[in-house]
C-alpha positions in Angstrom: 71.6 -60.9 -56.4 69.5 -60.0 -59.4 65.9 -61.1 -59.7 63.6 -61.0 -62.7 59.8 -60.9 -62.6 58.1 -63.6 -64.6 54.7 -62.8 -66.1 52.5 -64.6 -68.7 49.0 -64.1 -69.9 48.6 -67.9 -70.0 48.1 -67.9 -66.3 46.0 -65.6 -64.0 47.6 -62.3 -63.2 48.6 -61.5 -59.7 45.7 -60.2 -57.6 48.0 -58.3 -55.3 51.4 -56.8 -54.9 53.4 -59.9 -56.0 54.7 -61.6 -59.1 53.4 -64.8 -60.8 57.0 -65.9 -60.3 60.5 -64.6 -59.7 63.7 -65.9 -61.3 67.1 -65.5 -59.8 70.1 -67.2 -61.2 69.0 -70.6 -62.3 66.1 -70.7 -59.9 62.4 -70.0 -60.5 60.0 -69.5 -57.5 56.3 -69.4 -58.4 53.7 -67.8 -56.3 50.9 -70.0 -55.1 48.5 -70.8 -57.9 44.8 -71.3 -57.4 42.5 -73.1 -59.8 41.7 -69.9 -61.6 40.9 -69.9 -65.3 43.3 -67.4 -66.9 40.7 -66.3 -69.4 37.9 -65.6 -67.0 39.7 -65.1 -63.7 37.2 -67.3 -62.0 37.7 -70.5 -60.0 36.9 -73.7 -61.9 34.5 -76.1 -60.3 35.6 -78.8 -57.8 38.9 -79.7 -56.1 40.0 -82.0 -58.9 39.6 -79.4 -61.6 41.1 -76.7 -59.4 44.2 -78.8 -58.8 44.5 -79.5 -62.6 44.1 -75.8 -63.4 46.6 -74.7 -60.6 49.2 -77.1 -62.1 48.5 -75.9 -65.6 49.0 -72.3 -64.4 52.3 -73.3 -62.9 53.3 -75.1 -66.1 52.6 -71.9 -68.1 54.5 -69.7 -65.7 57.5 -72.0 -65.8 57.5 -72.2 -69.6 57.5 -68.3 -69.6 60.6 -68.5 -67.4 62.4 -71.0 -69.6 61.8 -74.0 -67.4 59.3 -76.8 -67.2 57.6 -79.1 -64.8 60.5 -81.5 -65.2 62.7 -78.8 -63.6 60.6 -78.6 -60.4 62.4 -79.7 -57.3 59.9 -78.7 -54.6 56.2 -78.0 -54.4 53.9 -77.0 -51.6 50.2 -77.9 -51.7 47.7 -76.0 -49.6 44.4 -77.8 -49.1 41.2 -76.4 -47.7 40.3 -80.0 -46.6 43.0 -82.7 -46.1 40.3 -85.2 -47.1 40.9 -84.0 -50.7 44.6 -85.2 -50.5 44.0 -88.4 -52.5 42.0 -86.6 -55.3 44.7 -83.9 -55.6 47.4 -86.6 -55.5 45.8 -88.3 -58.5 45.8 -85.1 -60.5 49.3 -84.2 -59.3 50.7 -87.6 -60.6 49.6 -86.8 -64.1 51.8 -83.6 -64.2 55.0 -85.0 -62.7 57.2 -88.0 -63.4 59.9 -89.7 -61.4 62.0 -88.5 -59.7 59.1 -86.6 -58.2 59.7 -83.2 -56.7 59.9 -83.0 -52.9 56.5 -81.9 -51.6 54.7 -80.6 -48.5 50.9 -80.7 -48.1 49.2 -78.5 -45.6 45.6 -78.1 -44.6 44.7 -74.4 -44.2 41.7 -72.6 -42.8 41.0 -70.6 -45.9 42.5 -69.8 -49.3 42.1 -66.7 -51.4 38.8 -66.5 -53.4 37.7 -69.5 -51.2 39.7 -71.8 -53.3 40.0 -75.5 -52.5 43.7 -76.0 -53.4 46.7 -73.7 -54.0 50.1 -75.0 -55.2 53.5 -73.3 -55.4 56.7 -74.6 -57.0 60.4 -74.1 -57.0 62.3 -75.1 -60.2 65.9 -75.1 -61.3 66.5 -74.2 -64.9 69.2 -75.9 -66.9 
């Protein structure tokens, strides 16, 4: 099995010993993306904007890998507060179209940088 590191300056750089994404064969696995502005490295304000930024970061990473949001088959959404599920869902629905990717949503005790939402994705390139 060969794997290729995916990196773009259009999304925040990894803040630890991991890759923004890894591609193997036709598959791309993104690391969890917070709502970090790639230019400043800081979290944007509010759960709605953090969700939008996290998905924009995923989109940029997938494009670097030769894929797109249309290729996403599975996402995992980590929420600081499950009460934000509906707000995140509204944002999420503006990034994906039917057939929607499979998805899990999990409430967690804490996210890196005290983020409110983190999203990861798995995509299959053509």
